[in-house]
C-alpha positions as CSV (number, residue, x, y, z in Angstrom):
1,M,-13.3,-0.5,16.3
2,E,-16.2,-0.3,18.7
3,G,-17.5,3.3,18.6
4,C,-15.1,4.4,16.0
5,D,-16.1,6.8,13.2
6,V,-13.1,6.3,11.0
7,V,-10.7,3.4,10.4
8,I,-7.4,4.0,8.6
9,N,-5.4,1.0,7.5
10,L,-1.6,1.8,7.2
11,V,-0.4,-1.8,7.5
12,G,2.2,-2.6,4.8
13,I,5.6,-4.2,4.2
14,L,8.4,-3.5,1.6
15,Y,9.9,-7.0,1.7
16,E,8.7,-10.5,2.6
17,K,9.8,-12.7,5.5
18,R,9.3,-16.3,6.3
19,K,6.5,-15.6,8.8
20,Y,4.5,-13.5,6.4
21,D,4.4,-12.5,2.7
22,F,2.9,-9.6,0.7
23,Y,-0.4,-11.4,0.2
24,D,-0.8,-12.1,3.9
25,V,-0.3,-8.4,4.8
26,H,-1.6,-6.5,1.8
27,V,-4.6,-8.7,1.1
28,R,-5.7,-10.9,4.0
29,V,-5.0,-8.3,6.8
30,A,-6.5,-5.4,4.7
31,E,-9.6,-7.5,4.0
32,R,-10.0,-8.4,7.7
33,V,-9.7,-4.8,8.7
34,A,-12.3,-3.7,6.2
35,K,-14.7,-6.5,7.1
36,A,-14.4,-5.6,10.8
37,A,-15.1,-1.9,10.0
38,Q,-18.2,-2.9,8.0
39,I,-19.5,-5.2,10.8
40,K,-19.0,-2.4,13.4
41,S,-20.8,0.1,11.1
42,V,-17.8,2.4,10.9
43,Y,-18.7,5.5,8.9
44,M,-15.5,5.9,6.9
45,M,-12.8,3.4,5.9
46,I,-9.5,4.8,4.5
47,H,-7.0,2.3,3.0
48,F,-3.4,3.2,2.0
49,S,-2.0,1.6,-1.2
50,A,0.7,2.9,-3.5
51,M,1.0,5.0,-6.6
52,G,2.1,3.5,-9.9
53,I,1.5,-0.2,-9.0
54,E,-0.8,-0.7,-12.0
55,N,2.4,-0.5,-14.2
56,S,4.4,-2.9,-12.0
57,K,2.3,-6.1,-12.3
58,L,5.4,-8.3,-12.5
59,S,6.1,-7.3,-8.9
60,R,4.6,-9.4,-6.1
61,Y,4.5,-6.2,-4.0
62,A,2.5,-4.3,-6.6
63,H,0.2,-7.2,-7.4
64,S,-0.6,-7.7,-3.7
65,K,-1.3,-4.0,-3.3
66,L,-3.8,-4.1,-6.2
67,E,-5.5,-7.2,-4.9
68,G,-5.6,-5.5,-1.5
69,E,-7.5,-2.6,-3.0
70,K,-10.1,-4.9,-4.5
71,A,-10.5,-6.9,-1.2
72,V,-11.0,-3.7,0.8
73,T,-13.5,-2.1,-1.6
74,S,-15.4,-5.4,-1.8
75,A,-15.5,-5.8,2.0
76,F,-16.4,-2.2,2.8
77,Q,-18.7,-0.4,0.4
78,G,-17.5,3.2,-0.2
79,A,-13.9,2.6,1.1
80,I,-11.5,5.4,0.2
81,I,-8.1,4.4,-1.3
82,I,-5.1,6.7,-0.9
83,K,-2.1,6.0,-3.3
84,P,0.9,8.1,-2.4
85,S,4.2,8.2,-4.3
86,L,7.5,8.1,-2.4
87,V,6.8,9.4,1.1
88,F,9.6,11.4,2.8
89,G,10.0,12.7,6.3
90,K,12.3,12.9,9.3
91,E,12.7,9.1,9.7
92,D,12.0,7.9,6.2
93,S,13.6,4.8,4.8
94,F,14.7,6.3,1.4
95,F,16.7,9.5,2.0
96,N,18.1,8.3,5.3
97,K,19.2,5.0,3.8
98,F,21.1,6.4,0.9
99,A,22.6,9.2,3.0
100,R,23.8,6.6,5.4
101,L,25.3,4.4,2.6
102,A,27.0,7.5,1.2
103,T,28.9,8.0,4.4
104,I,30.5,4.5,4.1
105,L,30.5,3.4,0.5
106,P,32.6,4.9,-2.3
107,F,29.7,4.6,-4.8
108,L,25.9,4.4,-5.0
109,P,24.1,2.2,-7.5
110,L,22.0,3.7,-10.2
111,I,19.5,0.9,-10.7
112,G,18.2,0.9,-14.2
113,S,20.5,3.8,-15.0
114,G,18.5,5.9,-12.6
115,I,15.7,6.7,-15.0
116,T,12.8,5.7,-12.7
117,K,10.7,8.7,-11.7
118,F,9.2,9.6,-8.4
119,Q,6.9,12.4,-7.1
120,P,7.9,12.6,-3.4
121,I,5.2,13.7,-1.0
122,C,6.0,15.0,2.5
123,V,4.4,12.9,5.3
124,T,2.9,16.0,6.9
125,N,1.1,16.8,3.6
126,L,-0.1,13.2,3.4
127,A,-1.5,13.5,6.9
128,E,-3.2,16.8,5.8
129,V,-4.9,14.9,3.0
130,V,-6.3,12.3,5.4
131,Y,-7.5,15.1,7.7
132,R,-9.2,17.0,4.9
133,I,-11.0,13.9,3.6
134,I,-12.3,13.2,7.1
135,S,-13.2,16.9,7.7
136,F,-15.0,17.4,4.4
137,N,-17.1,14.4,5.4
138,K,-17.5,13.6,1.7
139,Q,-17.1,10.2,0.0
140,D,-17.8,11.2,-3.6
141,K,-14.3,10.4,-4.7
142,K,-12.9,6.9,-3.9
143,I,-9.3,7.0,-5.1
144,Y,-6.7,9.7,-4.4
145,N,-3.3,9.6,-6.2
146,I,-1.1,11.8,-4.0
147,G,2.2,13.1,-5.3
148,G,4.4,16.1,-4.4
149,P,5.0,19.3,-6.4
150,K,7.9,18.0,-8.4
151,V,9.0,14.9,-10.4
152,Y,12.5,13.6,-9.9
153,S,14.4,10.7,-11.4
154,F,16.1,8.2,-9.1
155,K,19.5,9.6,-10.4
156,S,18.5,13.2,-9.5
157,L,17.4,12.1,-6.0
158,L,20.8,10.5,-5.3
159,K,22.6,13.6,-6.6
160,F,20.4,15.7,-4.3
161,I,21.3,13.5,-1.3
162,L,25.0,13.8,-2.0
163,N,24.8,17.6,-2.5
164,V,23.0,18.3,0.8
165,T,25.3,16.0,2.8
166,N,28.4,17.3,1.1
167,R,29.5,13.8,0.1
168,K,31.3,12.6,-3.0
169,C,30.3,9.2,-4.3
170,L,30.5,7.7,-7.7
171,L,27.1,6.9,-9.2
172,I,27.4,3.6,-11.1
173,N,24.9,2.5,-13.6
174,V,23.4,-0.9,-12.8
175,P,21.1,-2.3,-15.5
176,F,17.9,-4.0,-14.3
177,P,19.1,-7.6,-15.1
178,M,22.3,-7.0,-13.1
179,A,20.4,-5.3,-10.3
180,R,18.2,-8.4,-10.0
181,L,21.3,-10.6,-9.7
182,I,22.8,-8.4,-7.0
183,A,19.5,-8.3,-5.2
184,F,19.4,-12.1,-5.1
185,F,22.4,-12.0,-2.7
186,L,21.5,-8.8,-0.8
187,E,18.1,-10.1,0.2
188,S,19.6,-13.1,2.0
189,K,19.1,-12.8,5.7
190,V,22.7,-13.6,6.4
191,V,23.9,-10.8,4.2
192,S,21.4,-8.4,5.7
193,V,22.7,-9.2,9.2
194,L,26.3,-8.7,8.1
195,L,25.5,-5.4,6.5
196,K,23.5,-4.1,9.5
197,P,26.4,-1.9,10.8
198,I,26.3,-0.2,7.4
199,T,22.6,0.0,6.8
200,G,21.5,0.6,10.4
201,D,19.0,-2.3,10.5
202,A,18.7,-5.9,9.3
203,S,16.4,-5.2,6.4
204,P,17.7,-6.0,3.0
205,I,19.2,-3.1,1.0
206,L,17.6,-4.3,-2.1
207,T,15.3,-7.2,-3.1
208,R,14.5,-8.6,-6.6
209,D,10.9,-7.6,-6.2
210,Q,12.0,-4.0,-5.4
211,V,14.0,-4.0,-8.7
212,K,10.8,-5.0,-10.5
213,V,8.9,-2.2,-8.9
214,M,11.6,0.3,-10.0
215,M,11.1,-0.7,-13.6
216,S,8.0,1.6,-13.5
217,S,7.7,5.2,-12.4
218,S,5.6,6.4,-9.5
219,I,4.1,9.6,-10.9
220,E,0.5,10.7,-11.5
221,K,-1.0,14.0,-12.9
222,S,-3.5,14.9,-10.2
223,D,-4.8,18.1,-8.7
224,D,-6.1,16.5,-5.5
225,L,-3.8,18.6,-3.3
226,G,-4.9,21.8,-5.1
227,T,-8.6,20.9,-4.7
228,M,-8.0,20.4,-1.0
229,K,-6.0,23.7,-0.9
230,I,-2.9,22.0,0.4
231,R,0.5,23.6,-0.5
232,P,2.8,20.6,-0.9
233,L,6.4,20.8,0.4
234,A,9.2,19.9,-1.9
235,I,12.2,17.8,-0.8
236,E,14.4,20.9,-0.9
237,N,12.3,22.5,1.9
238,V,12.4,19.6,4.3
239,V,15.1,16.9,3.6
240,P,18.3,19.0,4.1
241,E,17.3,19.6,7.8
242,Y,17.1,16.0,8.8
243,L,20.0,14.8,6.6
244,K,22.4,17.2,8.3
245,I,23.5,14.5,10.6
246,Y,25.1,12.8,7.6
247,R,26.8,15.9,6.4
248,K,30.6,15.8,6.0
249,H,32.4,18.4,8.1
């Protein structure tokens, strides 16, 4: 950080491993980054958290993210927190994952009946937000909740994926208690490795903690994008282009 004007912390994980857990990454690492930035007299510290975690306190992921925010703001006075909803883009791990599963499986699971709501934000718009914050050279606002132009339920997002890829899959309701039970087996390292040909990587399809996160929606009424004069892209304008590789026929 020697000679840096701005430090941006994007370090985060969606599931835990033996070598490191949520607390290690979202709290300890974040605090170290913020302390180092403070010591080196960095002008601006931007820390990425997540939207809606205040309502998911049963989740270790959400709790660690909240603790990370506190650690960063304590270590670096005036730190800016950016809290995006579901982020989408060419190599995202949401739309690509379910599109890939739809090419192989005869059904997709509607966790919690698919009622969880998201406000997807395009990664390019999110990058614009960071650019504007730095360019404005202002630190009067400390927390930015960044969501896209539309709110979607989990069910409507899966239907959208099937529609743009021309796939036909059953959408099966999986209540949260049942989803947690299924996730118990899916988060096993052995199962993840066995499913790698289907998922494309060895990360778990679903964990029990992710089920807890999905029990709360990730939406926020905010005009931060409008204030910055950013016109957010909807999933309809971006996602079909990079999901065409999964399109049937």
